[in-house]
C-alpha positions, 0 to 999 in steps of 0.5 A: 529457481528451486523454491525455498521455505521463507523470504524476508523482504526489506526495503532500504533507504538511507539506513546505513546505521541500521543495516548491520544491526538489522541483519544480525537480529534477522540472522539470529531469528532465522538461524533458529528456525527450521526453514531454509530462508533468504534475505532480500534487501532492496536498496531504493538508491540510498544517498548514504553508504547503505549500498556499500554496507549491503554489498559487504554483508552480501559478500559474506553470506550468500543467503543475503540478497541485494537489489539496487535501484537506478534511482529513487522509486519509493517503498512500493516499488522496492517491496514489489521488486523483492517480492517478484524475485522472492523464492520462499513459499512464505514472504515476510516483509518488514522496515529496515529501521528496526522499528519492526522487531525481527523476533516477532517473525516466529509468531507470524509464521505460526499463524501461516502454519495454522492456515492463514494466508496473510498475517498482518502485524499490529503495533497496538501500543505504538503511540501510547506515549506519542503526541495526541495528534499523531495518535489521533491521525493514525487511528482515523486513517486506519478506521477510514480503511476499515470502512472504506475496504471492508477489511478489519485491520488495525494497523495498516502502516505496519510493515511487518507482515507475513504472506503465502507466496501464491497470494502476494505474488498476485498482487499488482503494486503501483504508486504508493500502494504498499500500505494496502498490500494486506487488503489487496492480497485479501481481495485475492481470496486470502484468509487474514488475521492480525497479531500483536507485535513489539514496537521499537522507536527508531534509534538512528536516523529520522522517519521520513513520514510526517503529517503531510502523508495524510492528504496521500493516504486520503487519495489512496483511500479513494483508490482503494474504494475504486479498486474494491469495486470498479477496476473492471467496471469503472463506468459504474464509479464515474456513471454513478458520480454523473448521475448524482451530478444530474440529480443535483441539477434536477433539484436546482432546476425545480428550485429555479422554477419554484422561485419563478412561478411561485415567488416571482423571482426572476431566473437571473436573481438566483444562481440556480440556472447557473448551478443547473447547467453546471451540474448537468455539464459535470454530469455529462463529463463524468459519464463520458470519462466512465465510458472512455475509462471502460474502453481503455480498461478493456483494451489495456488491463494488465496486458502490458506487463510493464515494471514500475522500476528499473534495476541497476544491479543484482547480487547473489541471484542465480 
């Protein structure tokens, strides 16, 4: 396919009340730019009238392209599908709930034109008038991410971001890793910066995010830490855990001997021998897991090229 300048990629899930307003705002901004553009809207098997409205909008403008999933695969899959089929030299992602302001897109593009490969939106005042708990958990999650990933980014949850195509298309997305796209792109060698963007509270519908996602973020952070240094050498990750466990086993065994010979305490009077056996066994298991993971990585790493979604139909794709 021929290249165009700019691709907008937006995941859609039960946003029937917001779609027309979103498209109108996007078209107002995009038509004011000197870029050839396309808008890719990925319907994640919405249960409302979202797909019907998307088809109506696409029938009126061939620059609006629609991808419809057979079932709900999640935001990561929706973004991955749109990014793979985007033809633009620059890709901009944003949410469909109108919390991201399309008027901020030119600010992101200015940074791209100034030599950056990844531009991340920062909703600096998002929680200014919100509950303390939401602000605290959000800032804690972003702080942990910065410390674990080593990437200085303040608003990981902001979908409004711009990427150079050659950078973001090298990123492989799985699970719920969409919130870490900027970090994964940065690890591809991209030059990253942040710009402050507007935050507009949702007017219609309700957010699908809640405090229950904290556990998911923590688990994803563990995955990010693993990906940052151990993707191609998993034995180092599991082997290190195994050695730590062996170390704890050594400490408990020495304590058991100390109690036995210096305090005249029988081995059965303390749990230390049991803990020694436990730590040694766990250490062996971690090392064996690391060896198996290393073999799997060497055999199958990026070899199958399978998609994480299936598409029911595509509209206005040549």
